[in-house]
N, C-alpha and C positions, 0 to 999 in steps of 0.2 A: 483559599488561599491566594496571596498576589506571588507573583510570578518573579517581581524584581527583588533579588537581593537572595532567593531562595537557590537552593541547590540541588540542581536536576538532574541526573543521570538518565540518558539517552541509551538504550540497549541499540543494536542496529543503527547506531549516529551518523556512520560511513555511508548508508546506502541513499537509493532516491529519496522517500519519503523522511526518512530518520535526519538525513541532512539537512533538508530543509526546516524541520521542528530544530534542529539545533541552530540554524542562523536565525531563526525568528525569538529563540529563548535568551540567547545573545544579545540580541538587537534591544530586548525588554527586559536585559538589565541580570538575566540571573546569571549563576555561576555553574556553568555545564561542563559535565564529565562524558564523555563517550564512551562506550564497551562496545566494541566490536571485533568479530573474529577476523574479519577484514575477507572471508571467503567470497562475498561479492561487493561488499562495499570495498570505497575509492577514497584514499586520501585527496585526489583532486575535489571530489563533493565538497570536502572541507577546506578548501584553498583559503576562502573569503574569512574563515574565522580558528584555523587551527591554532594562531597566538593567541585567543583569547577562550581556549578549551584545554582541560585534560582530557589525554587520550588515552584509553585502557584498551592493550589487544588481548584479549583472552574470549572465551564461549561460554555461552550462559546453560551449558551442561558441566560447565566445572562450578561447583555448588561453592567451594569455598574462596574460587573468584571471587562470586559474587557478593561473599559475606566481606570480603575486604573492600570490593568496590563500592556496596551499599552504606558502609558505614558512615555517617555524617550528612548523608541524605535527606532533600526534604521530601522529593517525590520521586520514581521511578517511573518513564515515557519505553514503555516496552513498544522497540518495533522492530528487533531482530525474530528472524523467522524463513520457515524454509519455505519459497515460493512458487515453486517451481511444480505445474500439474502435472504435469510428464513423469518425474523425480515422485510425485507422491501414489502416481497409479503403481512403477514401476518398483519402488521400493517403499511402499508404505511404513514399515517400519521407522525407517530412518526418517520420515514424515511426523509421524507422531512422536518420535524421540526429540525431534526438534521441537515441535510447533505446541507439543502438551507436555510433555516430561519437562522442556525447554520452560516453558512457562510455570509451570507449577516449582520448578527452584526459582523462577524470579518470584515466586507470589511468597515461597517461604523465606528467603534470605532478606524480603522488604519487611516481611513481618518483624524477623529476628532483632533486626536493624532499627526499629523501629520508623521505618517511613509512613509519610502522612499522607499519602495517595500514590495511585498507581494509575496509570493509562495504558490500557491494552488494545494493542491492534489486532481485531480481527477483520472478516472479511465477508462480502456479499455472499462468497460461495456456501457460507453455512446456510442457506435456503434453499440451493437444487434450482431443481427444474418447476419454475411458475409460469402462471399465464398474469401479466398485466401489473399494476402498480403495487408493491410488497411492502409492509409497515414492518414494525419490530415484533407483535403480536402473532405475525405467522408462523405457523409450526414447521421447524425447520426440518428438512429431509434431503441432506447433503446428498449431491451427484457424483462427487470426487471427493477420496480419500480427504485430500487439501482441507475441504468444508468438514466433515468430521474433526479432525483436528484442533481448528479453531475454535470451532463448538463446543469440543471439548475445554479447552484452554478457558474461554468464555464462564463456564457453568463452573467449575473451579474459583476463577474469579469472585464470583457469586458467594462461593461460599467463605474467601476470607474474607469478603466485604459484611458478610452476614454476622460472622462466627468469631473472627481472628480481630475485629478492630482494626482494619485495612483498607481504606475505601477504595475501591475497585472500579472503572470507569473500562467498559469496553466500546470501540468504534468501529462498525461493520462498515469499513471501503469498499464503494462501488468501485470501477477502472479510472484510480487515479494515475494521471499523468501531468507531463510537463517538464523542464529543465530538468537532467539529469536522469530521466527513465532511462532504464537499460535495455539494452538491443536484444531485443526478440518477439515483444507484444506486437498488434496487429497494427497499431497507429505508428510506432518506429522504424517497423518494414516499411510502411506506406511514405512515410517522409523521407528516409532513406533514398526510394526508390525515387519520387518527386525531385527531392535536389540533385541526384543525378539525370535527373530528363529523361526519365522511365515510369511508364506509365505503373499505377497501382497495381496489384494483383489481388483479386477478392476470391476465397474459395468458398465454393457454391453457389446460391444464388444470392450471397449477401445480406440478407433476410434477418439472420440473428441482431436482437437487440442486446443494448448495453449503453448501460448510464457512465458517461465520464463526467468526471471530477477533476476539475482542475488543483495541482496540488496546493497551491496558495490558498485554497477554499478549504480545503481538507487540513492545513497546520493553523488558520483562523478557529477555527470549530474545537481543534485540538486545544488551545490557548484557551477558548470559553469555558470546556470542561473544567482545566485545570483551577481557573479562576472560582469557578461556578460551585457550591457547597450544594446544591440542587442535583449536581449532575451525578454526586456520588451515589455508587448502585445501580447506575442506570447502564442500560447498551442503546445506541444510536444511531442507526442511519446515516453513513456521509455519502450523499450522493443529492444530485440535482432532481430528481423525479421526472427529468425527462429520457426518453428512449431513441437511441438513435442507431439505426442498422448500419451495419459494415459498410454498407454499401454507400449510405448516404456520409459514415465516416472518410470515405475513399474519395467522395468528391469534395469535402472539405479540405482536404488536404490539399487538393488542385486547386478551390477559390482560394486558398492561403497564398498559393506559391504564384498564383498570377501566371500558371505555363499553359499552352495550349495540349492537354493531354487527357485521355479519356481511360477509363476504368479497365483492366482484362477482368475476364471471370475464368476464373480454373477451375474443373471439374478434380477436385483433389477429395478424397474420401480420408475420414475422419480417420486419425492415426496414420496417416500416408506422406510422407514428404513430397513438396511442391516441383514440380519439374521446371517452374519458370522461374523460384527465388530460392537459391542455394540456402540448403540447410534449414529452411522453415518447415514444420512440421503442424497438420492441421491437428487441434484438440479432439482428444477420444470424449464418447459421451459429454459433447458439446453442448452448451446451454445455450436453449432458442432465444431467451428471456430475459435480462437483468434490469431491472428499473426501480429504484429505492424511492420509498416514500421519507420525505424528509421535515413530515408535517412535526413531529415530537422532537426535533432540534430548533425548530423555528420557532415553537410556543411556546417551548422551557427555557430556550437560552438567548434566541430572537437571534440565531441562523441562518443566511440564504444565500445559497453559492451565489457569488458576483461576476465571475468571469464566463463567458459565453464560450459554447466550443472553438467560433470561429478567432476567438483573440486567442485563447490557450493554445490552439493549434499553430498561430502565428509567432508566439513567444517560445513554443517548442522547437519547429522550425527554424529560428533566428539562431535561439544556441547550438541545435544542430549543424547547423552549414559553418559553427564556427568550433565544431568539437568532433567533425566525423570523424576523425582518428579513432574516437573511444568506440564506435561503431563499426568496426572493423569486421564483425563475424557474428552470427546469430548466438549469443549464449544460452548456456543451459547448463546449469549446476549439477555437480557430482553425477 
């Protein structure tokens, strides 16, 4: 399908990734509707395009609201989700309700309204504890409830794709970062401390490996899938294939800032709050490694991440310096 001239609704469109998708779709000539309950999304994220889009404040758990919003839409980009690992552990039923039942509601409404394609935001967390580069054929064994709820949503998407005449594509995001990222994740904590001329604080030895992918690269992959029919019914890793340790991430933030700082290592146990970083808690059942093989996306769609980690960190840092009030406290949902 062509993006230009299409009617595209983005659930969670006021959130971090969703708002970047919305901006891109508007720039490419789509008629865009944002569907968001604004529990975590912010109007500030849509400031650049708010006069060019329709905004519906409602919830993916409301079936009637979805049906009303989806009528006449060509495509749904489903970015709305419960994202917090701690909340998925503390309240797995809430996590299941939003991420799995909510996605089921979206799929059902899309089918009933004759939507032509649905993009589903999934996560690398479906894989669980792995060693080395992971491709889409790896047998998932999630270590967090969040990964289970996202994996279940993927599987329901396959059913609608295979038997309900609704093309569905699931994107397994790595650690997406960039402008408008919410203030809780490790990179945002590092950046704010360095902006305040404080050393980044790493929990443990900092050897945990993550695949950091810039939000602009994620948006390009999303749009390639929208326009390419070969992607229908597929699941794709959206990562760089490069592993960055948390320790090296801290070093990258210092380098991007050009400040004379050194990383601090804190012996914070899993599930404990930091003594040095107010309100920051270390994840339980922490992933030791996350590295996504992007070969399928490269071979089938020609997608290759373009923004290096250092360049992406510089961009996020510049944004944060001008929007530091938005990072006033560590964010934890409900």
